[in-house]
GUGU-111430 format. One line per field, with one value per residue: residue number from 1; x, y, z of N, C-alpha, C, O, CB in turn; residue in three letters. Coordinates in steps of 0.001 Angstrom, whole numbers. Atoms other than C-alpha are relative to their C-alpha. Glycine has a CB too. Example, Ala and Ser with C-alpha at 12.3 -4.5 7.8 and 13.67 -1.06 7.14 Angstrom:
<atoms>
n: c(1|2) .
n_x: c(890|-820) .
n_y: c(-1190|-1190) .
n_z: c(0|-60) .
ca_x: c(12300|13670) .
ca_y: c(-4500|-1060) .
ca_z: c(7800|7140) .
c_x: c(900|-770) .
c_y: c(1200|1090) .
c_z: c(0|730) .
o_x: c(1936|-261) .
o_y: c(1181|2198) .
o_z: c(665|899) .
cb_x: c(-992|414) .
cb_y: c(27|462) .
cb_z: c(1246|-1415) .
res: c(ALA|SER) .
</atoms>
This chain:
<atoms>
n: c(1|2|3|4|5|6|7|8|9|10|11|12|13|14|15|16|17|18|19|20|21|22|23|24|25|26|27|28|29|30|31|32|33|34|35|36|37|38|39|40|41|42|43|44|45|46|47|48|49|50|51|52|53|54|55|56|57|58|59|60|61|62|63|64|65|66|67|68|69|70|71|72) .
n_x: c(898|1877|491|1693|403|618|1058|61|-1322|-450|-1163|-420|-1165|-959|-728|-1051|-1174|-1113|-2139|-2039|-1034|-301|1318|101|-473|521|1469|284|-790|1375|653|-459|-89|1349|1278|1677|804|-785|856|1040|998|-549|-212|1201|-695|176|121|-926|-456|-1160|-1012|655|1222|1036|1578|479|1889|994|-973|-1429|-1311|-841|-1073|-706|-1173|-112|1234|-687|642|1754|-307|285) .
n_y: c(-280|468|-941|696|-1508|14|440|-560|-871|-1626|-9|-1268|-964|85|-1290|740|-1086|-397|183|-163|1209|394|598|894|1222|853|-67|1275|1269|425|399|898|776|-319|1767|376|-319|-636|-10|1020|-387|74|-1201|-770|-494|-1218|-1771|656|979|-1014|216|-567|117|1598|797|1827|-418|-913|-1833|860|356|-263|-364|-1648|-626|-1127|-615|-528|742|-274|-891|975) .
n_z: c(-937|547|-155|-381|257|-972|-19|1445|444|-438|-337|-1018|581|-959|343|-131|-307|372|-464|1140|-78|-624|-737|969|-41|-1253|196|868|-1347|-1178|618|496|-1416|-736|-487|388|-891|-1736|-1099|375|1293|1020|405|708|1282|-535|1534|1234|-507|-189|-1513|-1421|-901|401|-753|-426|-1003|555|433|440|137|845|-443|1243|-421|250|-345|-1458|-1835|-472|-1537|-494) .
ca_x: c(80646|76699|74565|70209|68205|65425|61743|60458|64115|63790|66926|67831|68514|71182|72715|75968|79441|82012|85400|89088|91366|92815|89566|88301|90858|90590|86759|87167|89945|86564|84297|86102|85584|82275|79724|77161|75765|75274|73140|71776|70046|71047|72939|70625|71470|71445|70579|72244|74072|77858|81218|80755|77337|75379|72580|71406|67682|64469|64918|68256|71229|73308|76888|78411|81702|83595|80757|81649|81300|77837|77952|76089) .
ca_y: c(9266|8232|10687|10521|13257|14194|13203|14309|15586|18687|19603|21920|25285|26594|30561|29682|30802|33052|31594|33516|31358|30226|29138|27521|25352|24417|24107|21816|19576|19604|18749|15909|14266|14996|11603|10212|10303|12594|12462|8965|11597|10952|13357|15596|17211|21067|24551|25881|22834|24293|23601|24160|23555|19746|18504|15209|15236|16671|19528|19471|19278|21814|22808|26146|26791|29933|31691|34174|32831|33332|35722|32995) .
ca_z: c(-239555|-239502|-239883|-238954|-240499|-238026|-238160|-241764|-242893|-241365|-240591|-237110|-238115|-236571|-237225|-238588|-237103|-238035|-237078|-237458|-238860|-236167|-234444|-237679|-237581|-234141|-234692|-237539|-235320|-232860|-235788|-236941|-233368|-232752|-231718|-233263|-230573|-226976|-224278|-226218|-228737|-232368|-234668|-236748|-240216|-239469|-242026|-243115|-243785|-242754|-240528|-237259|-236507|-235657|-233490|-231568|-230603|-230105|-228408|-230197|-228922|-230379|-230668|-232872|-232820|-233055|-231272|-228499|-224914|-223628|-220548|-218692) .
c_x: c(-1618|-443|-1751|-251|-1321|-1368|-735|848|-435|1410|-8|370|514|869|1715|1182|601|1772|1108|252|140|-837|-580|698|-48|-1298|-216|1110|-1467|-719|44|-536|-1185|-553|-1425|-1504|-214|-1356|-1167|-1223|1124|503|-963|904|-348|-14|-345|983|2051|891|-435|-725|-191|-661|-184|-1776|-862|-454|1285|667|873|1917|588|1552|711|-1112|676|-598|-1479|624|-49|240) .
c_y: c(-396|1549|-66|1383|-187|-762|726|339|1338|-44|1569|1103|960|1706|-560|835|416|-173|1372|-1224|-842|-1236|-863|-999|-900|-694|-1267|-1018|-709|-980|-1514|-1501|-213|-1554|-7|45|951|-259|-1606|466|-668|975|614|643|1796|1231|1235|-1979|465|-473|798|137|-1671|204|-868|550|773|481|-556|1035|1400|317|853|371|856|1034|540|-423|723|1157|-583|-1211) .
c_z: c(-695|625|-311|-196|1190|-793|-1179|-1142|161|497|1414|-618|1134|-970|-426|404|-901|581|-758|-480|904|848|-953|-110|1019|-106|-1036|584|899|-1212|26|779|476|295|-1213|369|1607|558|-463|-858|-1133|-1091|-1288|-1290|830|-1318|791|-254|-325|908|486|577|50|1387|518|690|-239|1550|-60|1271|-572|-84|-1344|547|-180|-314|1135|1367|384|1320|1328|137) .
o_x: c(-2090|-47|-2136|320|-1495|-1227|-770|427|-391|1891|-406|1373|-18|1373|2327|1249|604|2799|1316|-249|-595|-525|-575|141|-288|-1172|-1018|635|-1812|-474|-820|-761|-1427|184|-2334|-2637|699|-2359|-2279|-2222|2229|-389|-1438|2135|-1006|725|-1200|1031|2569|424|-1078|-635|248|-426|380|-2393|-854|-913|1805|335|1259|2451|684|1927|458|-1498|1494|-1751|-1972|1762|745|-457) .
o_y: c(-475|2306|-661|2368|-1282|-1422|1921|537|2188|-1086|2721|1086|1237|1649|-1316|2036|-146|444|1780|-2295|-1827|-2376|-2021|-2064|-2106|-1895|-2196|-2152|-1878|-2185|-2244|-2630|-967|-2521|649|189|889|-551|-1852|-173|-1128|1791|-190|633|1954|1368|1491|-2834|704|-922|1809|678|-2386|1080|-1710|1344|1584|-572|-1526|2101|871|29|465|868|906|1565|-65|-500|1787|1373|-357|-1898) .
o_z: c(-1829|1512|-1318|271|1725|-1822|-886|-2282|-728|942|1238|-1331|2210|-2091|330|143|-1996|866|-1901|-137|842|1189|-534|-376|948|135|-940|655|1072|-1161|512|344|1419|107|-1723|-92|2431|-94|5|-1189|-847|-1324|-2092|-1324|1859|-2292|1638|631|-1416|1954|206|1679|-851|2219|-181|1401|-1165|1993|492|1788|-1614|987|-2508|1609|-1384|-1356|1828|1791|9|1736|2241|884) .
cb_x: c(261|-1151|833|-599|-531|-50|-497|-407|558|-989|966|1150|-579|980|-82|196|985|-423|906|1880|1110|370|-1137|71|999|-153|-532|188|1350|-1365|158|1393|730|-1189|-1206|-68|-146|711|-881|-543|-416|-586|1398|-859|-997|1228|-1803|1321|-898|-411|1575|-57|-1465|1012|-936|1559|-98|-1299|61|824|42|-703|797|-1233|557|720|-1365|-66|1373|-1225|-1009|-562) .
cb_y: c(1620|-1929|819|-893|481|1465|94|890|-217|718|116|-246|972|-2000|1198|-715|-332|1079|-2090|352|307|898|1107|433|74|872|1584|291|1228|1754|598|355|676|1027|309|-938|-974|2127|1853|-579|2087|-620|-37|1365|-613|165|-25|1268|-1499|1347|117|628|901|-2011|-379|-1086|586|-784|1633|182|-1326|880|-1246|2085|-405|-101|-896|1585|626|-1990|1103|9) .
cb_z: c(435|1166|-723|1787|-1994|718|1285|86|-1592|1327|-1638|916|-1308|74|1562|-1165|756|-4|-1154|1089|-37|305|473|-914|-246|1204|-646|-1803|1691|717|-951|-20|1093|-1067|2396|-45|43|301|67|1260|-258|-323|-285|1151|-2006|1133|-1569|129|-829|462|180|307|-692|-240|-565|1913|1340|-1117|1473|-2133|-1021|-296|570|337|11|-770|213|75|1745|836|233|-130) .
res: c(UNK|UNK|UNK|UNK|UNK|UNK|UNK|UNK|UNK|UNK|UNK|UNK|UNK|UNK|UNK|UNK|UNK|UNK|UNK|UNK|UNK|UNK|UNK|UNK|UNK|UNK|UNK|UNK|UNK|UNK|UNK|UNK|UNK|UNK|UNK|UNK|UNK|UNK|UNK|UNK|UNK|UNK|UNK|UNK|UNK|UNK|UNK|UNK|UNK|UNK|UNK|UNK|UNK|UNK|UNK|UNK|UNK|UNK|UNK|UNK|UNK|UNK|UNK|UNK|UNK|UNK|UNK|UNK|UNK|UNK|UNK|UNK) .
</atoms>
């Protein structure tokens, strides 16, 4: 999978999720299939560099797996 860094090598800051064991397996399976591009935007590095997170473009489109569903 291609991983491109954002301008000046800055990583997108994301709070690391803490999925339970069952969710962690599902998240790992999803993360293995994440695309290199979303809405025409390239994938960026995230900080901290942990599993279950990803980002694309600027402003960043972010993905965090294993977090509670938002109310809205």
